[in-house]
N, C-alpha and C positions, 0 to 999 in steps of 0.2 A: 388566476393570478391577478394581483392588483385589486383595485376596488371592484372591478367588474361592472356589471350593469344592474340597474335597479330591478329589472325583471328579465326573465328569459325572452319575454315577448318584445321588449325593447330591442334586444339583440336581433330577433327575427325581423323586426321592422327595419333595422339598420342593414341587415343582409339584403332585404328587399330593395333598398336603394342602390346597392352595389351590384346585385345580380340581375340587372336589366337585360332583356333579350339582346343577343348579339354583341354584348360588351367585349367578349374576348373570343371571337370566332376563330376557328383554325385557319392558319395562314402560314406561308413560308416563314420559317424562323420561330414558329411556335414551339415551345419546349414540350408541349403535350402532343401526343399522337392524336389523330382525328377521333379514334375510339375513346381515348381517355378524356379528351376535351369534351366530348358529348356527356360522358359520365360526370365530369366535374360541373358542367353547367346545370345538369339535372340536380346534382347535390345542392348547389347554391339555391336553386329554386325551391327544392323541398324544405331546406332549413329555413328559408324565408317564410314559408307557409306554415311550418309547425316545428317546434323544437325537437331535438333528439330525445328519444326515450327508449325503454327496454325493447320496444317492438322493432325499432329500426336502427339502433346504434351500431350493431355489428356490420350491417350492410354499409352504412355511412362511413364507419371507421375504415373499412376496406378501401373505399374510394379515396378517403383522405390520405391513407397510407400510400397508395399509388401516386397520388397527386404530390404529396410532400417529397417522395423520393425522386420524382421527375424534376421537381423544382430544385432539389439539392444537387442533382447531377448537372443541372444547368449552371450551378455555382451560387445559388441563392442561399441565404442564411435562414434556416428554419426557426420558427418560434421555439423558445426554450421549453422543454418538457413535452413537446407535441408527441414525439414517438413514445414517451412513457405513458401518456394518456391513452394512446391507442393500445399499447400493451395491456393496460389494466382492463380494457374492454374485452380483448380477445382471451387473455389468460385468466382473468378473474370474473368472468361474466356472471357466474353463479353467485359470487359474493356481492356483486353490485345490486342484485335484486331489482326492485322497481326504480331505483334512483336514476336521475338523468345521467347521461353518458359523460358529460364534462368535456365535450369536444367542440361545442358550438362556438366558443370563443376562438378556438384555433381555426375553425372554418371561416370565421369573420376575418381573422388576420391574414389567412392565406388568400382570401378573396381580394383584400386590399392590395396585397403584394402582386397578385395576378393582374388586377385591373387598373390600379393606380400606382405603379412601381416607383414613381417619383414623389409620392405623397408623404412618405415618412421622413425624407430628408437624409442628412449625412451626419456622421459622428467622427471626430478626430480627437486624438489624445496626445499629450506630451508623453512619448513612449520611453523616455529615458535615454540611457540606462540609469537605474537607481540602485543604490547599495542595499543589499538584504539586511534587515534589522536596523536600518538607519532612519533618522527623521528626515522626511522628504516633503516636497510639494508637487502634487500631480494635478494636472488640469485635463478635463474632457470638455470639448467644445462641440455643441450641436448646432447645425445650420438647418433652419426650418425649410422643409420641402414645399411641394406645390399646395399643400393643404394647411390652412390656418390652425393655430392652437388657441382655443378660446378660453375665456375665463372659466375656471374649474378644471381645465386640463392641466397637464404638467408632467413632472418627471419623478419616477420612482427610483430612488437610489438604493439598489439592492446589494446585499452582501453574499458572495459565494460562501457556502457553509464551511468550506475547508481552510482557507488561508487564515493565518494567525496575525493578520495585520491589525492595526489599532481600531478601537471601537469609536467610530466617529460621533461627533455631537455638534449641535447647532446653537447651543445656548450661551456658551462662554468663548468669545473670540480670543481670549488670552490663554485658554487652556489647550492641552494637547488634543490633536485630532479634530481640530475645528474645521467644519465643512461650510462652504459658502456658495452662493449662486449669484450670477450677474447676467445682464443682457445688454446687447447693443441697442435695444429698443428702450428708450427712456420712459415710455408711457406704460410699461408693465411693471407690476410688483408681484412678489411671491410671498406665500405664507407656508409654514411647515405644517405637515399633517402626517398621517400614517395610513397604510393600506395593507391588507393581508396578502401574503405571498407564500407559496409553497414550492417544493422542489429544491433543486440544487442551489437556487439563489434565495432561499428562504429557510424555513425550518424543514430540514431534509425529510423528516418522518412525520411532519404535521404541517400546520399553517402558522407562520410567524408574522411579524409586523415589520414592514419596510418603511423607511423614511420617504416622504413625498414632499417635493416642492410644487405646490399648486399655484396657478395663476390667480392672484387675488383681484387683480384688475387689469384691464387692457387685453389686447389680442396680439399674439406673435404672428407676424406676417411672413410670407415666403422670403427667404434670404436673411431674416433676422438670425442673430447668433445668441446662444445661451452657453455660458461657461460655468461649470461646476468645479470648484477648487477643493481638493482633498489636502488638508494641512495648510490652510490659509494663514500665513505668518504676519499679515499686515498689521495686526493689532497685538502681537506679542506671543502668539502660539508657537511652540517649538516645531510644529508641523504634523505630518501624518506618519505614524510608525509603520514602516513597510514590513511586510512579511519577511521571515528570516530564511526563506529558501529562494534560490535563484530560479528564474523562469524566463522563457521567451514570450509568455502570454499570460501575465498576471491579471486575473479578471477583476475588473471594477464594473459590475453590470449596471446598465441603465435601461429603464423602460419609459415609453412615451405614451401618454393619453391625450387625444385631441380635445376632449371635453370631459366633463364629470360623469357623463352617461356611458362612455365607451370604455372597453377594457384597456389595460396597459399592453403595449406592443413592444416586441423585442427590438433593441438596438444592438448592432454587432459588437461583440467583445473586441476591444482594441489590443493590439500586440504590444503591451507594456513590458519592457525588458527589465529584469532585476538580476544583478550580478553579485558575485561573492564579495566579501569584505576583506579585511586585513588578514594576512597570513597568520595562521595559528596552529597548523598541523600538517602532517605529511603521511602519505601511505604509498606503498609500492605494491605492484602486481607482477607476478611472474607465472609461467605455466607450472602446474603442480607436478607433472611428470615429464621428463625429457630424457633422451638418450645421451650417452657419453659423446662428447664432441659435437652435439647437435646445436646449431645456432638458435638463439631465441632472443626475445625482446623483454627487457625490464622497463616497466612504466612507473615513473615517479610522479605522484600527483600532489601538488601543493593545495591546501584547502584552508578555508576559514573555520571558525569554531562551529559552524552549522553544517559542515560536510560539503558546502559549495566549493567550486573551484576558487582558489584565491583570486581576489580582484586586483592584486598588485604583483602578480607573478611570484617569483621567489628570489632569494638573495644568494643562491648557490647551495649545493648539497655536497656533503662528504658521504660516500657510500662505502660500507665495509661488507665483507663476505665472510661469515663464520668468524667474526672478530678481527679479521685482517683487512687493512685498507685495500679497496678495490678500485675506486674511480672517484674523481672529483668532477662535479658539474658546475659550470660557471653560472652566475646569476642571469636571469632572463625574464622577459615579460610573459612568456607562455607558462601557465601553471602546470602543464603536463609535459614532462621531459621523457623522451624515449631513448633508452640505451640499447641499440641494436647490436646484433652479432655477438651476444654473450655466449661463451662456450665453457662448459664444465667437463673436464676430461676424465675425472675419476668418479666411480659410483659413490653414492652417499646422500646425505641430507644436507641441504645448503639453505642458509637464511641470509638475506640482505638486510642490513641496518642502515637507516638514513638519518643524518642529522645536519642541522644548519651549521655554518662555520663557527658561530658562537656557542653551539651546543645547547641552545635553549629549546629548539624544536626537534623532536625525535620521532621516528616511526620505523616501521619494518615491513618486510614483505611477507607473504605467505610462504611456507616451506616449499622447497623444490626437491623432489626425489629424483636423483639421477641413477638410471639403470643402464646396463650394457645394451640390452635389447628389449625394451619394454613391450610386453604383449598388448597391454591395454593402457590407454591414457585416461586421465580424469579431466572431464570438461565441465565447466561451471555455467549454469544458466538460470534464467528467471522466466518462468512460464506464465506469470500472472502479474500484470501491471497495467496502469491506466494513464490516460492523458485528458486533455480538455475535450476530446471527442465524446466522453461520457461525463460523469460528474466530477472528473478530476481537473487537472490544470496543466497547461502546456500543449505544445503542438506534437503531431505525430513524428515529425522529423527530430524534434528535441528528444523524444523518447528513444529513438534509434541511436542518435549520436551519443546520448548519455550511456546507453548500454554498451556501445562499442568503445567509446573513448574514456569515459569517466569510470565506469565500473569494470571495464576490460573483460566483459563477459565473452564466453565462447559461443553462446546461443541465447536467443530471447524470443518471446512471443508477446506482441502488443495485443492483449486480450480484452478489448473493450466490451462493456456491458451491451448485450444485444438490445435491451429495452430502450437504450438511448441512441443507438446507431442507425444511420440511414445508409442508403445505397452508395452515395458519394463517399462517405467515410470508409465504407468497406472497400471501395476501389482504391482509396488512398493506402489503406493497410496492405492490400494486395500488391500495389506498385512498390511500396516500401520494401516488402519482402524481396522483390526482384532486384531492386536497385541497391539495397544494403548488403545482401548476401554475397560473400566472397568465399568460395570453397577454400578450406584450409586456413581461413583467417577469422571469419565471423559469419554465423549462420542465423538467419531470421526465419521464423515459422509463422505462417498465416494462422490466426486463431481469433477467438472471441470468448466471452464469458456468457454462458447460458444462465439467465438470471431470473429465477422464480423463487418463491418462498419455500422454506424447508418442507412445508406440508405438501408441496407439489413435486418435491424432489431435491430442492436445495441447489445452491450454486455449483456449476461445473464449468471448467475451462475446456474448450474444444480446440485442438491443434490439428492442422493438416500438414502432411508431409510436403506437399508442393502447393503453390498458389493457383495453378491453372484450373479453371472450371469449378472452383469451390464456391458453395453458397452457404449462407447462414441458415442453419436449422434452428431457428430462434424461438424464444419463449413466446413471442407473439402468436405463433401458429402451431407450436409444438410445446404445449404448456405443462406436460407431465414427463417424468423421467423415461417412462416406457416409450412415449412418443418421440423423445429425443433419440433414444437408441434406434427406433425404427426409422426415423427420418435420416439419420446418418447412414444406416445400412442401405437405405434405398438410393442414396445419392453418391456414396463413395465406397470404395473397397475398404474393408475393415483394416487392412494392413497399412492404410494411409491416414488413419485417424487415431489420435490419442485423446482420451477424455480423462480429466483430473478433477475430482470433487474436492471441496474444502469445507471447513468446519464452522466458520463464523456465521454463515447462513447455511446450516448443516445439510450436506448431501445425505440422501437416504441410504444408509449403509446396509439396509436389508437387500438392496438391489445392486447388481454389478453385471455388466456385460463383459465377459472375460476376454473377448476379442477387441473390445473398444477401450476398456477402462483399466489400464495396467497399474497406474500409480495413484496414490492418495496424498494430497497436500496436508501435512500435519503441523506446519508452522508458517506464520507470516507476520506482518506488522500488527495483525490483530491479536496475536498471542501464540502460545504453544499448545498444541492439541494432539499429543501422543495418543490419548484415549480414542480419538477419532479413527486413526489407523488401526488401533486394536479392535474396534468394533467391526470393521470390515473383516479382519482376520478371524474374529470369533464367530462370524456368520459364514465362515467357510470359504471366503473369497481369497484367491491367490493374487495378492497385490503387493506392490512395493511402495516405498516411501519417497517423497520429495518434499521440498519446501520452496517458498517463493516470497516475493515481497508484498504483493497486492498494493504496491506503492501507487498513489494517485496523483503524483506530482511530476510525471514524466521522468522519474529517476529510478529506473529498475536496477536492482543488483547491488547498489551501494548508496544508501541514503540514511538520513537521520529522521526520527519520528518528530511530529509537530503537534500532536493533539492527544486527547485522552481515549481515542479509539484505535487509530493506527499508531500505537504508543511505543513500539520498540523497533529496532532495526529489522529490516526485511531478511527473509531466509534465502538460501540458495539451494538449488538442486544440482547434485553431482551425477553425471552420467559417465559410465565406463564404456569406452569405445576404442577401436583400433586407430581411428583417424578422425580429424575434425572435418567432417563432411555432413551434408544434409542427411543422407541416408544412414550413415553410421550412427550418428547421434539419435536420430529418430528410432532406428532399430534398437538402440540401447534402451530407450524409454519403453518401447513395446515389449522388450524381453526382460524388464525389471532390473536391468543392470544399472542401478541407481541408488543413491542415498541422499539424506537430507541434513542440512546444517542450519543453524540460526544466523548465518551470514559469514562466519569464519571459514576459510578454505582449509578445513581439516582433512588430512589424508587418512582414509580409513580402508582397511582390508579386513574381510571377515569371511570365514568359510566353516562349513561343517562337513567333516570327512572329505575335505578337498573340494567340495562343491561351493561355488561362489555365491554371494548374496543375490537374492532374487530368484534362485533356481531351486529345483527339487532334487534332492539326493536319493539314490536307491535306498530302500529300507535296510537298516542295520540296527542291531541292538546296541552296539557300542557307537557312541557319537563323539568324535574328536573335534572340539570347537577351538579354532585358532584364529588369531587376528593380530593386527598391528595398527597403532594409531600414531600419527605424526601430527602433533598439535600446533596451533598458533600461539598457545600459551601453555603453562604447566598443566598436566593432566590431573584432574581432581579424582575422578573415579570412572570405572567401567562397570556397567551393569548388564547382565545377560537375562533376557526375558524369554521364557519358554511357555507357550500356550497361555499367555496373559498373566503369568506369575514370574516374579523376580526370583531366579534360582541361584544366582551367584553374583557377587559384587566384590570388587577390589578397590580399596581406597589408597590412592597414591599421595594424598595431600595432608591428611590429618596426622598430627604428631602426638603420640601417647607419651607424655612425660611432664613432670612438674618442674617449672622453671622459676619457682619462687625466688625472689631476690634478684632476678635478672630481667632480661627483656622478654616480651611475648609477642608473637605474631598471631593475631586472632582473625577469624573470618566470621562475621555475623550475617546470617542469611535469612531473608524473609521469603516464605514459600506459600503459594496458594494453588489449589487445583482449579482446572477449568472444565472438568467433565460435568455435563448437566445431571442433575439428580432425577430428572423425569425423562423417560425414554421419548425420543423424538423432539426434544427441546434443543434450542441453541445453547452454546456454552455459557458458563458463568462468566460475568464480566470481569473487568480489571479490579483487583483488590488493591486499594490505595493504602499506602503506609506513610504516615507523616507524624512527626513528633520530635522528641528530644531523646538523646542518649547521654547520660552522665556517667563518667567513669570515677569510681571511688577507690581510694588507696592505690593509685598508680598514676603515672603521667602519660599523657597522649603525646607520642612523638610524631605520628602521622595518621591521617585518616583519609581513605580514598574510596569512592564509590566504584564498584566493579560494573562494567557495562552500563554506566550511566550516560546515555546518549540523548535522552529526551530532556532538553534543557528547561522545558516548562513544567515537567512533573517529576524530574529526578534532580535533586539538589542535595548538597552536603557542605556545611560550613561549620567551622569551629567558632564558638562564641568569642568575640574579641575581648570581652571582659571576664569571661569564665573559661579558662583554657581546658577545663575538664568537661565542658558541655558541648555537645554536637547537635546541630539542628539538621534534620534530613527529611526528604520526601522521596518516595519511590513507588513503584507499582509492579504487580505481578499478575500473570494470567496463565496458569499451568506451568510456571517456571519459578526460578529463584532470582532474587536480586540481593547482592551482598555488599557489605561495607568491610573493607580491610582495615584493621587497626594495628598499629605498632605501639606497644606500651613499654614503659620503663618503670623500674622500682615496683615490680609486681609483688604482691603479698598474698598469703592465703585468704586474707579478708577482702581482696580486690573483688569488686562487684560492678556490674553494668546495670544501671537503672534506666528502664525504658518507659517513657510516657507517650502513648499513642493517642492521637486525636480521633474523633469520630470522622468517618468518611463514607461516602456512598459509592457503590460499585458503578462502573461506567463501561461503555463499549458499544461498538456497532453491532447490528443485528441482535438486539437484546433478547434475552430469554422470553419465551412465550408464556410458560406456565409459572415459572418462578421469577418474579420481577426483581430488578436490581435492589439490593438490600442496603440499608444504612448500617454500617459496621460501627458498633459502639466504641467509646473510648476504653482504653485499657492501660493498666500500669503493672509492671512486673520487674523483678530483679533476678539477674543471672549471676550466681557466685561461681568464680573460677574453681573453688574447692569442690564444687558439686560435679565437676566434669568426670565422666566415666570413659576411659580410653580416649581421652582428648576431645570429648564431645558432650554437649548438653543440649537437650531438646525441650522446648516449651510449646505446648499446644494451646491454641485459642479457638474454642468452639464458636462457630458462626452459623447460626441457623442450621442448614443441612451440611455444612462443611466444617472441616477442622484444619485451620491454617496453622502454619508452623513457624517458629523462630528457632534457629539452630545456631549455636555458638560452637566454634571449633578452634582448637589450637593447631596451627598449620606450619609446615616447613616453609622457609622463606622462598625457596626456588625449587620446585619439584621437576620431575622428568617431563620432557616434551616428546619423547620418542619411546614408546613402550610396546612390547609384544606380550600377548596374553594367551592363556590356554586354560581350557576346562574340559574335563571328560565326563560324559553323562552316559547312562544306560537306561534303556526303556524299551518295552515291548510294543508300544503303541505305534500305529500307522498314522502318518500325516502330522506328526508334531512339527511345530514351527519354532524357530529361534531367531532372535535379533538382538543387537546390542545398542545400548545408549551410552554415549560418551559425554561426560561433563568435564569442562575445563575450569581452572581456577578463576578465569575471567567471566564466568557464568555462561559462556558459549556452550552449545550442545550440538552433538551429531547423532544421527540414528542410522543404522544400517537398514537395508531392506532385509526381509526375513529369508531364511533358508528352511525348506520343508524336508522332512525325512520320511520317505515312503508315501503312502496314500495315493490319491488320484490326482493327476494333473488337471488343470483347468481345461474346459472344453467349450 
């Protein structure tokens, strides 16, 4: 990272000046044990004598690993990307070949921290709070430590690869995002330059360029201060555009070099706070299943346009229940209001609607199913999310409080990437599970993400039933899927472990340990990957389905997307269990009593011959498929999949009829597949759709994007000068994204003219064999008179894919509570069935499969 050294031998010479004999002998208070201290001192001496290479890198990396973890447990801040560099050596040694290990700079930095802890100095920031998405001014002030900063040294101003804050610049002090530097030492001057930087504060999958303020003249002495101002407004700049998501630890990374020959060293990330903005929306949460007369809590969350908690509280709410006034809440500064002790005494389906006193802000809750004596409840959780412990943003406590308070989850796992995690962070996760879990209220599970490339097994989340005595079976030392399975079996009872693979760095669906791996994650903010779950089923594995967020902003369970990789709302996993307890929910996951949604809390029941989802029914020729869906929006369709083929579908939304001369409700949907065309590849990336839609021979009364939550990549506006013209951008990855249109004065000649601009596919964990493609421009016209049974489909061939644009005539308000039935007959053993639910708002739910006959997993 940084400019680095002119040669590896200069680094070794520097290490020699630090690693003098007896510099850090073991003594009372030493954070290293005597044995480890001896190994560390030997490592320093060896690296000073000769750089690391293929012959010694693994041995040296092991010492560095133990050293770094001991330092972290002491409370020290490790160099950024150190654990990742060690992972590369252990997990990908064969791929490295004769190349040098890439750890000597980290050994240099650790030696400095070990021997001269006061050399680096201190950093403080103006921590705010700042408003999300606002123009702000942020300062970070560095005080020089015991060691001088000489001419040629300086500060690398890095960007975390994830936040969508402004692109800073140093050339125009009157323009946006102007960045400046100043010092209390009048004898120094700075010049701007650049330096290569990789990892989470650079080009995440390569080497990028970071801004550097280098000392052009003078020397910074101990005690001198240097202030870097983000959004310096002194000469007319509007300031620095803050990222649009709230956080308790918004990263503005800085690195320090003492001179031009030494590497850049990590300065601690400051706890810069970002809070939500003006009230713009509301959402309510309630349990999905309750008993008659059972008290429960309704949570009402005021939020800004980015899903953050409202920064100015709320101005009061009017709550109705199934259309009848229920309760009024007075205005208050707290954006989250709790209505305790709600009781519903009659069985049925209930929905709470929320609106502001002026009626301008409206929202609703998930549906609540009230039963006389419910056998099983539905509990909602997120088993896959990240914070600043890995390449994400925010603290571990923020992650937990968001899950509990903002998302109102029943259970959660903070599953940090093992390749970035140290022992101190693991202990924090363990302690958080203990402190945040409250049986009957909120359940946390200890876990992590086993993070290796798909060619070595792909990403898998590992969850433990209890936190006591658990260790990470990490990719550093268990770098293949078979090694992961073996390591987990050797250290835990299989009943106490759940492993969940996911698709965007695709898990190896040819392998499945039936006692460890019951569920497959088929949806996240990375996209929809139903094909991934099907591949496990097609290989004979008895697995169920779940979904998760993979959110990287410490916002599990309820968050808005911010970029072109984590580009949609996160999913949710539903678990069916008798009670909200650690064991009951964990056993529900183990026994496949689960289903997946794209974030909406859709109530789903599905059975074959009375056997519930996730289970195996006795063999029978006659199969009675039954189910019920209680949606959060009108139901679009229900599709039954049998053995990888769609065998039945019912459409609840499309209207078959010509309404020429009247009004029309139309749904225009853009659809793309995410399944890789090459076996073993990662999924196809996001397919971007942007362009214009012109309506001919009809008037546009209303146009609305369905499930448009990514404000950077999903937009829809009616042209102010041409009321028949719509500008739009959206994106799809294994799903659909729709525009709802209300038209008047419709004629047989009414047409929709689409002009699509060229766009390149994007997405995290890009395909290995088929690289992201540039989709060419296209123009097409959809005539309403060409509709067949209320539907018109247009295919767009793209390389190895066939994208779809579908126009439908739809009813204005379809059913939200439907029961479905289908009868099938087959002589085959082991057939599996599952259903996919599509809603009119583009939300999706998938049941886990039911098998008929065949052999159970062993």
